[in-house]
C-alpha angles and dihedrals in degrees: 000000000000122000094251092057091046091052092049091051092048091048092050092049095044102040104013113140101340094187093059091045091052091049091049093050093047090051089051092050092046093052091054092045089053090051088052091053090055094050146323118317122232119238091255091054092050090050090048091050090052091050092049091049091049090050091049093050091047090053092046091051091049090051092049091050091054090064096051 
């Protein structure tokens, strides 16, 4: 595979449709938050929530940087 095709594939995977990725991450975070409201979260769920929030913030920062 030539470099140009590899770069296009990487760009699509990394930046793809940022809006849909942000929506997906926010749904993931919200589902864990709702579970937390119903009862205590396990350590794994807290770690997963942190990962989802980190992913959301990364995506939001990427989107902001596109407009600079």
